[in-house]
Short mmCIF file of the C-alpha atoms (twelve columns), coordinates in Angstrom:
data_MODEL
# 
_entry.id   MODEL 
# 
loop_
_atom_site.group_PDB 
_atom_site.id 
_atom_site.type_symbol 
_atom_site.label_atom_id 
_atom_site.label_alt_id 
_atom_site.label_comp_id 
_atom_site.label_asym_id 
_atom_site.label_seq_id 
_atom_site.Cartn_x 
_atom_site.Cartn_y 
_atom_site.Cartn_z 
_atom_site.pdbx_PDB_model_num 
ATOM 1  C CA . UNK A 1  -125.100 67.767  -108.994 1 
ATOM 2  C CA . UNK A 2  -124.197 71.447  -109.205 1 
ATOM 3  C CA . UNK A 3  -127.758 72.451  -108.380 1 
ATOM 4  C CA . UNK A 4  -127.629 70.175  -105.342 1 
ATOM 5  C CA . UNK A 5  -124.469 71.880  -104.081 1 
ATOM 6  C CA . UNK A 6  -125.994 75.299  -104.627 1 
ATOM 7  C CA . UNK A 7  -129.109 74.291  -102.689 1 
ATOM 8  C CA . UNK A 8  -126.950 72.882  -99.885  1 
ATOM 9  C CA . UNK A 9  -124.897 76.089  -99.688  1 
ATOM 10 C CA . UNK A 10 -128.036 78.231  -99.698  1 
ATOM 11 C CA . UNK A 11 -129.510 76.173  -96.868  1 
ATOM 12 C CA . UNK A 12 -126.335 76.506  -94.810  1 
ATOM 13 C CA . UNK A 13 -126.282 80.260  -95.370  1 
ATOM 14 C CA . UNK A 14 -129.915 80.543  -94.294  1 
ATOM 15 C CA . UNK A 15 -129.218 78.591  -91.100  1 
ATOM 16 C CA . UNK A 16 -126.223 80.776  -90.296  1 
ATOM 17 C CA . UNK A 17 -128.226 83.977  -90.690  1 
ATOM 18 C CA . UNK A 18 -131.036 82.630  -88.512  1 
ATOM 19 C CA . UNK A 19 -128.617 81.690  -85.736  1 
ATOM 20 C CA . UNK A 20 -126.995 85.126  -85.733  1 
ATOM 21 C CA . UNK A 21 -130.295 87.058  -85.491  1 
ATOM 22 C CA . UNK A 22 -131.126 88.610  -82.138  1 
ATOM 23 C CA . UNK A 23 -134.898 88.426  -81.529  1 
ATOM 24 C CA . UNK A 24 -134.670 90.946  -78.675  1 
ATOM 25 C CA . UNK A 25 -132.911 93.484  -80.899  1 
ATOM 26 C CA . UNK A 26 -135.436 92.859  -83.675  1 
ATOM 27 C CA . UNK A 27 -138.239 93.436  -81.172  1 
ATOM 28 C CA . UNK A 28 -136.616 96.643  -79.941  1 
ATOM 29 C CA . UNK A 29 -136.116 97.970  -83.447  1 
ATOM 30 C CA . UNK A 30 -139.545 96.875  -84.659  1 
ATOM 31 C CA . UNK A 31 -141.734 97.943  -81.757  1 
ATOM 32 C CA . UNK A 32 -139.937 100.991 -80.392  1 
ATOM 33 C CA . UNK A 33 -139.094 102.575 -83.727  1 
ATOM 34 C CA . UNK A 34 -142.780 102.735 -84.597  1 
ATOM 35 C CA . UNK A 35 -143.016 105.877 -82.464  1 
ATOM 36 C CA . UNK A 36 -139.475 106.797 -81.419  1 
ATOM 37 C CA . UNK A 37 -136.143 107.559 -83.017  1 
ATOM 38 C CA . UNK A 38 -133.943 104.731 -81.778  1 
ATOM 39 C CA . UNK A 39 -131.129 107.167 -80.965  1 
ATOM 40 C CA . UNK A 40 -133.431 108.791 -78.414  1 
ATOM 41 C CA . UNK A 41 -133.864 105.468 -76.652  1 
ATOM 42 C CA . UNK A 42 -130.186 104.544 -76.923  1 
ATOM 43 C CA . UNK A 43 -129.132 107.660 -75.016  1 
ATOM 44 C CA . UNK A 44 -131.206 106.797 -71.950  1 
ATOM 45 C CA . UNK A 45 -129.545 104.690 -69.294  1 
ATOM 46 C CA . UNK A 46 -132.334 103.422 -67.083  1 
ATOM 47 C CA . UNK A 47 -132.459 100.575 -64.602  1 
ATOM 48 C CA . UNK A 48 -134.881 97.662  -65.010  1 
ATOM 49 C CA . UNK A 49 -137.657 99.244  -62.954  1 
ATOM 50 C CA . UNK A 50 -137.424 102.488 -64.926  1 
ATOM 51 C CA . UNK A 51 -137.498 100.606 -68.237  1 
ATOM 52 C CA . UNK A 52 -140.474 98.585  -66.933  1 
ATOM 53 C CA . UNK A 53 -142.339 101.821 -66.169  1 
ATOM 54 C CA . UNK A 54 -141.519 103.205 -69.633  1 
ATOM 55 C CA . UNK A 55 -142.615 100.061 -71.445  1 
ATOM 56 C CA . UNK A 56 -145.810 99.872  -69.367  1 
ATOM 57 C CA . UNK A 57 -146.597 103.466 -70.337  1 
ATOM 58 C CA . UNK A 58 -145.978 102.628 -74.000  1 
ATOM 59 C CA . UNK A 59 -148.244 99.582  -73.772  1 
ATOM 60 C CA . UNK A 60 -150.928 101.776 -72.194  1 
ATOM 61 C CA . UNK A 61 -150.559 104.087 -75.201  1 
ATOM 62 C CA . UNK A 62 -150.975 101.283 -77.727  1 
ATOM 63 C CA . UNK A 63 -147.682 99.410  -78.111  1 
ATOM 64 C CA . UNK A 64 -148.520 95.760  -78.695  1 
ATOM 65 C CA . UNK A 65 -146.345 93.328  -76.729  1 
ATOM 66 C CA . UNK A 66 -147.079 89.970  -75.156  1 
ATOM 67 C CA . UNK A 67 -145.842 89.462  -71.579  1 
ATOM 68 C CA . UNK A 68 -143.027 87.280  -72.954  1 
ATOM 69 C CA . UNK A 69 -142.023 89.961  -75.457  1 
ATOM 70 C CA . UNK A 70 -142.124 92.586  -72.714  1 
ATOM 71 C CA . UNK A 71 -139.701 90.548  -70.584  1 
ATOM 72 C CA . UNK A 72 -137.422 89.944  -73.568  1 
ATOM 73 C CA . UNK A 73 -137.450 93.651  -74.403  1 
ATOM 74 C CA . UNK A 74 -136.780 94.675  -70.789  1 
ATOM 75 C CA . UNK A 75 -133.772 92.371  -70.584  1 
ATOM 76 C CA . UNK A 76 -132.461 93.794  -73.863  1 
ATOM 77 C CA . UNK A 77 -132.967 97.401  -72.740  1 
ATOM 78 C CA . UNK A 78 -131.217 96.870  -69.410  1 
ATOM 79 C CA . UNK A 79 -128.340 94.944  -70.993  1 
ATOM 80 C CA . UNK A 80 -127.743 97.492  -73.743  1 
ATOM 81 C CA . UNK A 81 -129.095 100.750 -72.302  1 
ATOM 82 C CA . UNK A 82 -128.936 100.235 -68.556  1 
ATOM 83 C CA . UNK A 83 -127.283 102.512 -66.039  1 
ATOM 84 C CA . UNK A 84 -123.764 103.560 -66.900  1 
ATOM 85 C CA . UNK A 85 -121.106 102.208 -64.535  1 
ATOM 86 C CA . UNK A 86 -120.130 104.643 -61.816  1 
ATOM 87 C CA . UNK A 87 -116.618 106.029 -62.091  1 
# 
């Protein structure tokens, strides 16, 4: 019975960690960090078109992304590193 409870708890913990993962962030960290320091990217505040141009250039230079991954990454970049609000 104890082993059953342990297995149940482990399964619940695994589900919780899967739900909290952000695939867009994982993609950003996995793909972009292959060539760039992530701090360099985090300091840029580009709009969607500018990020699209950057990612297209990176794909031309060998970054491997599907069209779906590219869209996911663009949305992540704009949401987290888009233009700063005007003051």
